[in-house]
C-alpha positions as CSV (number, residue, x, y, z in Angstrom):
1,M,0.0,0.1,0.0
2,A,1.5,3.4,-1.0
3,Y,2.1,6.2,1.3
4,F,2.5,10.0,1.0
5,A,4.2,12.2,3.6
6,A,4.6,16.0,3.4
7,V,6.2,18.5,5.9
8,L,4.4,21.9,6.2
9,A,6.5,24.5,7.8
10,R,4.8,27.8,9.0
11,T,6.5,30.9,7.5
12,E,5.8,34.5,7.5
13,D,4.4,34.1,4.0
14,G,2.1,31.1,4.7
15,W,3.1,27.5,4.5
16,D,6.3,25.9,3.0
17,V,5.4,22.4,1.8
18,S,7.9,19.6,0.9
19,E,7.4,15.9,0.3
20,T,9.3,13.8,2.6
21,E,10.5,10.2,2.9
22,L,9.9,8.3,6.2
23,D,12.3,5.5,5.5
24,N,14.6,6.6,8.3
25,V,11.8,7.4,10.8
26,E,11.3,4.7,13.3
27,T,9.8,6.6,16.1
28,L,7.7,9.6,17.0
29,A,10.8,11.5,18.3
30,D,12.4,10.7,14.8
31,L,9.4,12.2,13.0
32,A,9.5,15.2,15.5
33,D,13.1,15.8,14.6
34,L,12.3,15.7,11.1
35,A,9.6,18.3,11.5
36,R,11.9,20.6,13.6
37,E,14.6,20.5,10.9
38,A,12.0,22.2,8.6
39,A,10.9,25.0,11.1
40,L,12.0,28.6,11.1
41,D,12.8,29.4,14.7
42,D,10.1,27.6,16.7
43,D,7.2,28.1,14.3
44,T,4.6,25.4,13.8
45,V,5.4,22.4,11.6
46,L,2.8,19.9,10.5
47,V,3.4,16.6,9.0
48,F,0.8,14.9,6.9
49,I,1.0,11.2,6.5
50,E,-1.5,9.4,4.3
51,Q,-1.7,5.5,3.7
52,E,-3.6,5.1,0.6
53,D,-7.3,4.7,0.9
54,A,-6.9,3.6,4.7
55,W,-6.0,6.5,7.0
56,F,-4.2,9.7,7.5
57,A,-2.3,11.4,10.4
58,V,-1.5,14.9,11.2
59,V,1.5,15.5,13.5
60,R,1.8,19.0,14.8
61,V,5.3,20.1,16.3
62,D,5.6,23.6,18.1
63,G,9.4,24.1,18.9
64,E,10.5,21.9,21.6
65,E,6.9,20.9,22.8
66,D,5.7,17.4,22.6
67,P,4.3,16.5,19.2
68,R,0.5,16.6,19.1
69,I,-1.1,13.9,16.8
70,F,-4.4,13.0,15.2
71,V,-5.0,9.7,13.3
72,S,-8.1,9.3,11.2
73,D,-8.4,5.6,11.9
74,A,-6.3,4.0,14.6
75,A,-7.0,0.4,13.7
76,A,-6.0,0.9,10.1
77,A,-2.9,2.7,11.1
78,A,-1.9,-0.1,13.4
79,R,-1.7,-2.4,10.3
80,S,0.8,-0.1,8.7
81,S,4.6,0.1,9.5
82,Y,4.2,4.0,9.4
83,G,1.3,3.7,11.8
84,D,3.8,2.6,14.4
85,V,5.5,6.0,14.3
86,V,2.3,7.8,15.4
87,L,0.3,5.3,17.4
88,T,2.5,5.8,20.5
89,E,1.6,3.7,23.6
90,E,0.7,7.0,25.3
91,L,-1.7,8.0,22.6
92,V,-3.2,4.4,22.3
93,G,-3.5,4.2,26.2
94,R,-5.4,7.6,26.2
95,A,-7.9,6.3,23.7
96,G,-10.7,6.7,26.2
97,D,-9.6,10.0,27.3
98,S,-11.4,12.5,25.4
99,E,-14.5,14.7,25.7
100,F,-15.8,11.5,27.5
101,D,-12.8,10.9,29.9
102,D,-15.0,10.9,33.0
103,L,-16.4,7.4,32.5
104,D,-16.0,6.3,36.2
105,N,-18.3,9.1,37.3
106,L,-20.6,8.2,34.4
107,V,-20.8,4.5,35.4
108,T,-21.4,5.6,39.1
109,E,-24.2,8.0,37.9
110,L,-25.9,5.1,35.9
111,E,-25.6,2.6,38.7
112,D,-27.1,5.2,41.2
113,S,-30.0,5.9,39.0
114,E,-33.0,3.7,39.7
115,D,-34.2,3.9,36.3
116,A,-30.9,3.5,34.4
117,E,-31.0,0.3,32.1
118,L,-28.5,-0.5,29.6
119,S,-30.1,-2.0,26.4
120,D,-29.2,-5.3,25.1
121,D,-28.2,-3.8,21.7
122,E,-25.4,-1.5,23.2
123,E,-22.0,-2.8,21.8
124,A,-18.6,-2.5,23.4
125,P,-16.2,-0.1,21.6
126,V,-14.9,-1.7,18.5
127,T,-11.2,-2.3,18.5
128,G,-8.8,-3.6,16.0
129,P,-5.3,-5.3,16.2
130,G,-3.7,-4.9,19.8
131,G,-6.7,-3.5,21.3
132,V,-6.3,-0.2,19.1
133,P,-9.6,1.5,18.7
134,V,-11.3,1.6,15.2
135,G,-11.7,5.2,14.2
136,P,-10.2,8.6,15.0
137,L,-7.7,9.0,17.8
138,G,-5.7,11.9,19.3
139,D,-5.9,15.5,19.5
140,S,-8.7,16.6,17.3
141,E,-8.1,20.3,18.3
142,L,-4.4,20.5,17.1
143,L,-5.7,22.5,14.0
144,S,-8.3,24.6,15.5
145,E,-6.2,27.9,15.6
146,F,-5.7,27.4,11.7
147,G,-9.5,27.2,11.0
148,V,-9.9,23.6,11.0
149,A,-12.4,22.8,14.1
150,A,-12.4,19.5,15.9
151,K,-15.8,18.6,14.5
152,D,-14.5,19.2,11.0
153,L,-11.4,17.1,11.6
154,L,-13.6,14.3,13.0
155,D,-16.1,14.6,10.0
156,L,-13.1,14.2,7.7
157,S,-12.2,11.0,9.4
158,G,-15.7,9.5,9.3
159,E,-17.0,6.4,7.6
160,G,-16.6,6.7,3.8
161,A,-14.0,9.5,4.1
162,E,-11.1,9.4,1.7
163,P,-7.6,10.2,3.4
164,G,-6.4,12.1,0.3
165,D,-9.5,14.2,0.1
166,A,-9.4,14.8,3.8
167,L,-5.8,16.3,3.6
168,A,-6.6,18.3,0.6
169,E,-9.4,19.9,2.6
170,I,-7.2,20.4,5.5
171,A,-4.5,22.2,3.3
172,D,-7.3,24.2,1.7
173,A,-8.5,25.5,5.0
174,L,-4.5,26.2,5.9
175,G,-4.2,28.1,2.6
176,C,-1.7,25.8,1.1
177,A,-3.8,23.3,-1.0
178,E,-2.2,24.3,-4.4
179,V,1.4,23.8,-3.0
180,L,0.5,20.5,-1.4
181,E,-1.0,19.2,-4.5
182,A,2.1,20.3,-6.4
183,V,4.2,17.9,-4.2
184,R,1.9,14.9,-4.5
């Protein structure tokens, strides 16, 4: 399965986009170092990774801060060698930590409620290889300051979404769609 990776470095004039190879990238730290090499000062750098027809990831690096990651389909990424780079143990371990991270309180409230009944047709969360959740995973807010709201990013990751089209829409919102398309 083919992949595409690009580094988008924030500049005074917009975004400088270049295609990159991930052959020597084995860890998230390697990917962050690759991104930092493209940065001007401590400006934001994004790395787009797309595994054809399966998933995409956006990694954001701001100076020396820890990278922020969003993956459109964690289970699909888990089946890819490049997915190993972005699916860190910390990210996968936080799979339940999101807007719904207070599950213990929710369970307690349900148990305390006399009329709370779980229906028989409720299903457990769907997971893929190694217990990695199927669907989006990570920081859906990582592009909000650039005009891509969390809801929009999640919508681009929904069922039937095309990873290449999703990255093109994100690049369009960032104002660099033509430059990204030129390096594809």
